[in-house]
C-alpha positions as CSV (number, residue, x, y, z in Angstrom):
1,M,0.0,0.0,0.0
2,V,1.2,3.5,-0.8
3,K,-0.1,7.0,-0.1
4,V,-2.1,8.6,-2.9
5,V,-3.7,12.0,-3.2
6,M,-7.2,11.8,-4.7
7,L,-9.7,14.4,-5.9
8,P,-13.2,13.2,-4.7
9,E,-15.0,16.2,-6.5
10,P,-14.2,19.7,-7.5
11,G,-13.5,22.1,-4.6
12,P,-11.0,24.0,-2.5
13,A,-7.6,22.6,-1.5
14,E,-9.1,21.0,1.6
15,I,-11.1,18.6,-0.5
16,L,-8.0,16.6,-1.5
17,R,-8.1,13.2,0.1
18,F,-5.2,11.1,1.2
19,E,-5.6,7.3,0.7
20,D,-3.6,4.1,1.0
21,Q,-3.9,2.2,-2.2
22,E,-2.5,-0.8,-4.0
23,I,-1.1,0.7,-7.3
24,G,-0.9,-2.6,-9.2
25,V,1.3,-3.4,-12.1
26,P,1.8,-1.5,-15.4
27,G,-0.2,-2.6,-18.4
28,E,0.6,-2.4,-22.1
29,G,2.8,0.7,-22.8
30,E,2.8,1.7,-19.2
31,A,5.5,2.1,-16.5
32,L,5.5,2.0,-12.7
33,V,7.5,4.8,-11.0
34,K,8.5,5.4,-7.4
35,I,7.8,9.1,-7.1
36,E,10.4,11.1,-5.3
37,A,9.5,14.7,-6.2
38,I,6.5,16.4,-7.8
39,G,6.4,19.7,-9.7
40,L,3.2,21.6,-9.1
41,N,1.5,23.4,-12.0
42,R,-1.3,25.9,-12.3
43,A,-3.2,23.4,-14.5
44,E,-3.6,21.2,-11.5
45,L,-5.2,23.9,-9.4
46,G,-7.6,24.5,-12.3
47,F,-8.3,20.8,-12.5
48,R,-9.0,20.7,-8.8
49,I,-11.7,23.3,-9.0
50,G,-13.3,21.8,-12.1
51,G,-12.2,24.6,-14.4
52,Y,-9.6,22.8,-16.6
53,I,-10.0,19.3,-18.0
54,Q,-12.8,17.3,-16.5
55,P,-11.9,13.7,-15.5
56,P,-13.9,10.8,-16.8
57,S,-15.2,10.2,-13.2
58,Y,-14.7,11.0,-9.6
59,P,-12.8,10.3,-7.4
60,A,-10.0,11.2,-9.8
61,R,-6.3,10.8,-9.8
62,I,-4.4,14.2,-10.0
63,G,-0.9,15.4,-10.7
64,Y,1.1,16.0,-13.9
65,E,4.8,16.3,-13.4
66,A,7.3,14.3,-11.3
67,A,10.6,12.5,-11.0
68,G,11.7,9.3,-9.4
69,V,12.9,5.8,-10.0
70,L,11.5,3.4,-12.6
71,E,10.4,0.2,-10.9
72,A,8.8,-1.8,-13.6
73,V,7.6,-1.6,-17.2
74,G,4.6,-3.2,-18.9
75,P,4.5,-5.2,-22.2
76,G,5.7,-3.4,-25.2
77,V,7.9,-0.9,-23.4
78,T,11.5,-0.6,-24.6
79,G,14.4,1.8,-24.0
80,F,14.0,2.0,-20.2
81,T,15.4,-0.2,-17.5
82,P,14.0,-0.7,-13.9
83,G,16.3,1.2,-11.5
84,Q,16.7,4.1,-13.9
85,R,16.0,7.6,-12.8
86,V,13.3,9.2,-14.8
87,S,11.2,12.4,-15.2
88,I,7.5,12.2,-16.0
89,L,6.4,14.6,-18.7
90,P,2.9,16.0,-18.3
91,N,1.6,14.7,-21.7
92,F,-1.2,12.5,-20.4
93,R,-4.8,13.2,-19.3
94,M,-5.2,13.8,-15.6
95,G,-7.9,11.6,-14.1
96,N,-6.8,8.7,-16.2
97,Y,-3.4,9.0,-14.6
98,G,-2.0,11.1,-11.7
99,V,1.4,11.4,-10.0
100,W,0.5,12.8,-6.6
101,A,1.5,9.6,-4.9
102,E,4.4,7.7,-3.5
103,Q,4.1,5.4,-6.5
104,A,2.3,5.9,-9.8
105,I,1.6,4.1,-13.1
106,V,2.1,6.4,-16.1
107,P,2.3,6.0,-19.9
108,A,5.9,5.0,-20.9
109,S,5.7,7.7,-23.5
110,S,5.8,10.2,-20.6
111,L,9.2,9.1,-19.4
112,I,12.5,11.1,-19.9
113,A,15.7,9.6,-18.6
114,I,17.4,11.8,-16.0
115,P,21.1,12.4,-16.6
116,D,23.5,11.8,-13.7
117,W,24.3,15.5,-13.3
118,L,20.6,16.6,-12.8
119,G,19.2,16.4,-9.3
120,T,15.8,14.9,-8.6
121,L,14.1,18.1,-7.4
122,E,15.3,19.9,-10.6
123,A,14.2,17.0,-12.8
124,A,10.7,17.3,-11.4
125,A,10.7,21.1,-12.0
126,V,12.1,21.5,-15.5
127,W,10.1,20.1,-18.3
128,M,6.7,21.8,-18.2
129,P,8.2,25.3,-17.8
130,L,10.9,25.0,-20.4
131,F,8.8,23.2,-23.1
132,T,6.1,25.8,-22.5
133,A,8.4,28.7,-22.7
134,M,10.1,27.2,-25.8
135,A,7.5,29.1,-27.9
136,I,9.6,32.2,-27.9
137,I,12.4,30.2,-29.6
138,E,10.6,27.6,-31.7
139,V,8.0,30.0,-33.1
140,G,9.1,33.5,-31.9
141,K,12.7,33.1,-33.0
142,A,13.8,35.4,-30.2
143,G,17.2,36.8,-30.9
144,L,19.7,39.7,-30.7
145,G,18.0,43.1,-30.4
146,D,14.6,41.7,-29.5
147,F,12.6,42.7,-26.4
148,V,10.3,40.0,-24.8
149,I,7.6,41.0,-22.4
150,I,6.8,38.2,-19.9
151,P,3.7,38.6,-17.8
152,A,3.4,36.5,-14.6
153,A,7.2,36.8,-14.6
154,S,7.7,35.1,-11.2
155,S,6.1,31.9,-12.3
156,S,8.3,28.9,-13.3
157,V,7.3,29.4,-17.0
158,G,8.0,33.1,-16.8
159,I,11.5,32.4,-15.4
160,A,12.1,29.7,-18.0
161,A,11.1,32.2,-20.8
162,M,13.5,34.8,-19.3
163,Q,16.4,32.3,-19.3
164,L,15.7,31.2,-22.9
165,A,15.5,34.9,-24.0
166,N,18.8,35.7,-22.3
167,W,20.4,32.6,-23.9
168,A,19.2,33.7,-27.3
169,G,20.6,37.3,-26.8
170,A,17.2,39.0,-26.4
171,E,16.2,41.3,-23.5
172,P,13.5,39.9,-21.2
173,I,11.1,42.4,-19.6
174,A,9.3,41.1,-16.4
175,A,5.7,42.2,-16.1
176,T,4.5,41.9,-12.5
177,R,1.7,43.6,-10.7
178,T,3.8,45.5,-8.2
179,S,7.5,46.1,-7.6
180,A,7.6,43.8,-4.6
181,K,9.4,41.1,-6.4
182,A,11.5,43.4,-8.6
183,D,14.8,42.8,-6.9
184,Q,14.4,39.0,-7.0
185,L,13.4,39.1,-10.6
186,K,16.4,41.2,-11.6
187,A,18.7,38.9,-9.6
188,L,17.4,36.0,-11.5
189,G,18.2,37.6,-14.9
190,F,15.4,39.9,-16.0
191,K,16.9,43.0,-17.7
192,H,13.8,45.2,-17.0
193,I,10.7,45.3,-14.8
194,I,7.3,46.7,-15.5
195,A,5.1,46.9,-12.4
196,T,1.8,47.0,-14.2
197,E,-0.3,48.5,-11.3
198,E,2.2,51.3,-10.7
199,V,3.1,52.7,-14.1
200,D,1.7,53.6,-17.5
201,V,2.5,50.2,-19.0
202,V,2.7,51.3,-22.7
203,A,4.8,54.3,-21.9
204,E,7.2,52.3,-19.8
205,A,7.5,49.6,-22.4
206,M,8.3,52.2,-25.0
207,R,10.8,53.8,-22.7
208,I,12.6,50.5,-22.1
209,T,12.6,49.6,-25.8
210,G,13.7,53.0,-27.1
211,G,10.3,53.4,-28.8
212,K,10.5,50.2,-30.7
213,G,8.1,48.1,-28.6
214,A,8.5,44.5,-27.7
215,R,8.7,42.0,-30.6
216,L,7.3,39.2,-28.4
217,V,4.8,39.1,-25.5
218,F,4.4,35.7,-23.8
219,D,1.2,35.9,-21.8
220,P,-0.5,33.4,-19.6
221,V,-3.0,35.8,-18.2
222,G,-5.3,37.0,-21.0
223,G,-8.3,39.1,-20.4
224,P,-8.6,42.9,-21.2
225,M,-4.8,43.4,-20.6
226,V,-4.1,42.0,-24.1
227,M,-5.3,45.4,-25.5
228,T,-2.5,47.1,-23.5
229,W,0.2,44.5,-24.5
230,A,-0.7,44.9,-28.2
231,Q,-0.1,48.7,-27.9
232,A,3.3,48.0,-26.3
233,M,4.5,45.9,-29.2
234,A,6.8,46.3,-32.2
235,E,5.6,46.0,-35.8
236,R,5.0,42.4,-36.9
237,G,5.4,41.2,-33.3
238,I,3.9,38.0,-31.9
239,L,1.5,38.1,-28.9
240,F,1.4,34.5,-27.5
241,Q,-1.6,33.5,-25.3
242,Y,-0.8,30.3,-23.5
243,G,-3.2,30.6,-20.5
244,G,-6.2,32.3,-19.1
245,L,-5.3,33.2,-15.5
246,S,-7.4,36.3,-15.5
247,G,-10.6,34.3,-15.8
248,Q,-12.0,37.0,-18.1
249,P,-12.8,36.9,-21.8
250,T,-9.8,37.8,-23.9
251,P,-10.6,40.3,-26.7
252,Y,-8.9,40.4,-30.0
253,P,-6.9,43.6,-30.2
254,H,-8.1,44.5,-33.7
255,W,-6.8,48.0,-34.3
256,P,-3.4,47.6,-32.6
257,A,-2.9,44.3,-34.4
258,A,-4.0,45.8,-37.7
259,M,-1.9,48.9,-37.5
260,R,1.3,47.0,-36.4
261,G,0.8,43.8,-38.4
262,L,0.8,41.8,-35.2
263,S,0.1,38.1,-34.9
264,V,-2.0,36.9,-31.9
265,R,-1.2,33.2,-31.4
266,G,-2.3,30.5,-29.1
267,W,0.3,28.1,-27.6
268,V,0.5,24.9,-25.6
269,A,3.6,22.8,-25.0
270,T,2.0,19.8,-26.8
271,E,3.0,21.6,-30.0
272,I,6.5,20.3,-29.2
273,W,6.1,17.2,-27.1
274,G,3.2,16.0,-29.2
275,K,5.3,16.0,-32.3
276,P,8.3,13.5,-32.2
277,E,10.2,15.4,-34.9
278,R,10.1,18.6,-32.7
279,F,10.4,16.9,-29.3
280,A,13.8,15.2,-29.7
281,P,15.8,18.3,-30.8
282,Y,14.2,20.6,-28.2
283,K,14.6,18.0,-25.5
284,D,18.3,17.9,-26.4
285,L,18.5,21.7,-26.5
286,I,17.0,21.9,-23.0
287,L,19.5,19.3,-21.7
288,R,22.4,21.2,-23.3
289,G,21.2,24.4,-21.8
290,L,20.9,22.9,-18.3
291,Q,24.3,21.3,-18.4
292,A,25.9,24.5,-19.6
293,G,24.2,26.6,-17.0
294,H,22.1,28.7,-19.4
295,L,19.0,27.2,-18.0
296,K,18.3,26.4,-14.4
297,P,15.1,25.5,-12.7
298,V,14.3,27.9,-9.8
299,I,12.6,26.2,-6.9
300,S,10.6,28.6,-4.8
301,K,9.7,26.3,-1.9
302,T,9.4,22.6,-1.2
303,F,6.6,20.8,0.7
304,T,6.1,17.1,1.7
305,L,3.3,15.0,0.3
306,D,1.2,15.3,3.4
307,Q,1.5,19.1,3.1
308,M,-0.2,19.2,-0.4
309,V,-3.0,21.4,0.9
310,E,-0.5,23.9,2.3
311,A,1.3,23.8,-1.1
312,H,-1.9,24.7,-2.9
313,H,-2.5,27.6,-0.5
314,Y,1.0,28.9,-1.1
315,M,0.5,28.8,-4.9
316,E,-2.9,30.4,-4.7
317,A,-1.5,33.3,-2.7
318,N,1.0,34.0,-5.6
319,Q,3.9,34.0,-3.2
320,Q,6.3,31.9,-5.2
321,V,9.2,33.0,-7.4
322,G,9.8,29.8,-9.4
323,K,8.5,26.3,-9.1
324,V,6.8,24.7,-6.1
325,V,8.0,21.1,-5.5
326,V,6.5,18.4,-3.3
327,T,8.7,15.6,-2.1
328,T,7.5,12.1,-1.0
């Protein structure tokens, strides 16, 4: 029997239920992993309240991203050996699978071998942020002379986008509601800060960019603010929408987009990890960047599995700068 976190129905963090379960054995194309560290994601908070992907039934398994030790593989699985350290990529449907547990069965297609030089906590914190942020490289082609505005800059994806922008020679601009986290964000590598509740956002963006505007905006918030971001952009820029944290309808910025020739583009990380021909080279790029020190997962705080409710409260309070990790 192992401890498993279950979601009995949508609700607040306190609704999470801790159970002792027999996990069983992996089936065709599956793997059994001893979970050692779990990386929390905003998608899981949305799943918990019923506002993301609905599970096939309740109670539901929950949890997307983790790292640990491979214990067994099912029929048809090749390329992995029990005893091997692995990360679990969040490319499956929650409810059908879930990694908030001491042991979990997952699709073998979700496994990535952990190199010896990468720690377990880091291995649980790296893949979702960097594959998500890879939009600014894979599609946006961020490079020398480009300015990249990154709303929700203190999130793990925001920090990953900043690191990729710096590695590419672009200048990342943190967009954060107040200046409370400004010193931390600059210490991590952001070149500029826009405190959106304290300044005229468009004027500040134009000041920073010397009147050019930002060529890329990488936005997980959406809502009415996209009208402002569109006015802060350079000609033929790309405004990425990869989330809807505002909870409000996101308008299309017709006239700013028309006058500047902007592209407004959706993005999810499955554009890379759902395509084998894209996945392999960008996985290798991430590993090279990690080994060389260009990329580094930033862990804000760790909790233990029995503190999962407290970990949710911490994330919901927007206190973190970086990734929240839960250990077993």
